[in-house]
Structures are given as structure tokens and as C-alpha cells.
N, C-alpha and C positions, 0 to 999 in steps of 0.2 A: 582418427575422427570417424564418427559413426555416420556422418551424413545427414544427421538431424541438425536443426537450428539450436544453438545454444540457448538454455534456460536460465534467466536471470531473476533473482527475487529482489525487490525493492521494498524496504520496510520504512515507513514513517509512522511511528506510533502515535504521534500527537498532531500529525497533518498540519504542522506550522509551516513547512516549506513546500506545500503541494503544486504552487506554480513552478517551482523548480523541478519538481518530480514530474509533473507533465512534461517538461522539456527534456528531461533525461529519459523517461520511457519513450517518448516520441523519437529521440535520436536512436536509442537502443533497437527500436522496431524498424527504423529505415535502415539499420545495419543488419537486420535479418535475424535479430533475437527474439525468442518468445520470452515474455515478462509477465511475473506473478508479482502483483501489487499488494502489500499488507498495509492497510491504514484504517482511518475511522472516518465516517461520515459525520458532518456537523451541518447545522444550517447556513453555514457561509461557504462551504467547499463543494456543494452538490453539482454545480456547473462544471467545475474542473473534474470531478470524478465521472461525471458523464460524458464529457469528452474523451477521458482516458479509457472508458469502457467501450468507446466507438472504434478505437484502434484495433487493427487486426492483431491477433496473437498476444492479447493482454488479457490476463485474469484477475479479477479484483476480489480480494478477501477483505471484508470490511467488519470492523467490530461495530458494536453498538454500546450505549451508554451502560448498559448492564456489565459489559466485559470491562470497562474502565472502573466501576465500582467494585468489582471483583478483584481488580489488581490492586486498588487502594487497600481493600480489606487483606489481601495476602501480604503486601508489605508492612502494614500496620501491625498484624500478627507477627510477622517475621521480626520486626524491631522490638516488639515487646517481649519476645521469648528470648 
């Protein structure tokens, strides 16, 4: 053990289960872990992401609508080729 708190990445690409992600991240923070959350902000989940951002030791990495469009293009192209 290095003496540093463990870093855990939580990924929710579609942000469908964000209320459960918030509970999971809160529990991990209470256990002493540093958490990096990868997700996307929509008009429906802003309050949950703001609550998650206020937790100590949490880093948010949020995608925007342009990232989603890029993923659609990438998969469409990969399917066509």
C-alpha cells in the first residue's frame, strides 16, 4: 500500500442511472476513496451532478452533446466499413 487513498473511476456514458451513481460515489467517498466520474450532463441531471461535484475527492469528467454526436458518427462509420 502506498498510503494514498485508492482512486476509483465510475463511468456512466448515458447517465440513465445517475441517482444510483450518486449513492455509489457518496459511499466510496465515505470509505476514503478518491473518485473520478465520467458521464454526461443533460437538462434533467444537473442537480445530481452538482451534488456529486460538492463531494470531497470527486472529479467530474463530463461529455457534451457534441461528444455524443461524434460517437454516433464513429459507430455509424465503423458499421458501414
